Structures are given as C-alpha cells and as structure tokens.
C-alpha positions, 0 to 999 in steps of 0.5 A: 506489472502485467507485462512483468516489467515492474514489480508491486510490493505490498504490506499485509496492513495494506490488504486488510484495508483493501478488504475494508474498502471492498466489504464497504463498497458492497454494503454501501455503495454497490453500483459502484462495482462494476461486478460482484466481487469477492474480497477473499478472493481480492486477497488471494489475488493479491498474494498470487500477483504481487509481492506481500512483504512482513518482516522484522525489519519493516515491523521496526521500520513501522514501529518507528514510524508510529512513535514519530507520527502517532496520528497517520494511519496504520495503512499509510505508515505500513506503506512507508515502512515497506518503502523504507525496507525496500529501499536498502539498496535502492531508493524505493517510493511510495505509490499513493492516490492522488488525494493522499496528503499523508505522506506529504511531511513524511521525511523518511521515504518519498512518494509519488502520485499515481497520476505522474507514474511513468513506465519506460 
C-alpha cells in the first residue's frame, strides 16, 4: 500500500472499532503501545491513506448479511458487506487477522488471513 501497489478499502464501522481498540489499549495496557497515540489521529490518518467507503449498496449488503448471520459482529459483517460491494467487477477478498473465526462460514465472500498475503 505504501508503494502504491495495492489499494486498501475499509468500512467506517471498522474505523470505529479501531478507535475503540486503541482507546482500550491506552486505558488497560498502555505498555503495548510504543508511543502515545491519539485515536482521533489514527482515524484521520485512515481517511487520508485508505479508501473509506460507505454507500447504498454496502448498506444493503450489510443488512442482508446481518439478517442471515445475526450472531456475527457488526465489524466483521461490515468488512464482508464492503467486500461484496467491491466484488462487482473483480472478486475482492476480506483480509482478516489470523485468529479470526467469524468468516469461516460466510458463503458470500472469500477471506484471506494476513499471514497468507503475498505481494508480487
């Protein structure tokens, strides 16, 4: 991404989740952070460097997924809904953390673990 070779897309719900995680780390385990981090700066940086997408098609996809997978977290379903939206032309996978388990039974999207990403 930093070399301009790949584009990274993110749903605003996932930015809200990132804010929550950073804030909780600051409060509960500040030793995990190598420097002071302002959650707002992370969000601003994401808007400046990533493609933050929320549109009508993504919202409809999110509603469809939430109806079908009621117990799955909103953040995971937001990622899946965005991947579905981006897959209109080319199949776009969700990139997930290695320990993530919520995508295993989602039929609508393909998921790739971070450790399996290969850049050409």
